[in-house]
N, C-alpha and C positions, 0 to 999 in steps of 0.2 A: 504494500500500500504506500503510495507516495504522499508526501506532505502537501497540503493545500496552501500553506502560509510560508512566507519567507521573511527574514529579518536582516537589517543592515545596521551596523554599528554607527551611532551618531559620532561625528568627528570630535566632539569635545570629550569623548571617553576613550580615545585611542590609547592613551598611556596606561589605562587600567587593563586593557586587553591586548598585550603586545603580539599575540599570535594571530589576531584577527585584523582584517583590512576594512576600513570605512568605505571602500569602493566596491565591495562585493556583497551580493545578496546570498544569505545562507538559508538552507532549508530548516524550518522549525520542526523538530522531532517531538512526538508526544512524550511527556514525562511519564504518564500513565495512559492507557488506551483512551483516546478521545480528549485528553487534557494537554493543551499546548502552553498557554501563558497564565493559567489561573492559580497555579500552586504558589504558596507564600512560604518564605523561609522563616526562621525563628525570630527575625527582626521585623517581620510584617511586610517585607518587600516582595513584590511579584517577581517570580523568576520564570525563565523559559529555558529550553534545551535546544541548542542548535547543532547541526551536523556540519563539521568541517571536513576538509579533504583527508585528515588523519583519524579523527575520532569525533566524539561528542563533547560539547562544553555547556555547562549550566551557567547561565548569566542572568543579570538583573534586566528584566523586561524594559524598565524605564530608560535604559541606556541604548535602546534599539528602536528603529522605525520598523513597522510591519506592513506587509502588503499581501494580497492574494497572489499566488503563483501565476505568472502570465501563461496563457494557453499554449503558446508556441514552445515554452519550456516543458510543459507537461507532455507534449507530443514527442519530445526528444528523450524523455526518460526511458531507460531500457525496461522491458517487461520483466517481472520477477516470476519465475516458475514456482508454483505451489504444489 
């Protein structure tokens, strides 16, 4: 199942996330089935999980912009055999 949302790091938070680029859109991965950005950490901050080229990273949702995945990118996603 592919992610329907993408996130991009806001430029003012680039120092906090040195492994991420503010110029790239990352796929948002569910934290739990069906949950993307609604989980809250122990400090009350909304968090989300994004997929990078190497692994997954859990980040503060307020540090990112979100959008629906463009249709042309969904068509380019490889099919996953089940």
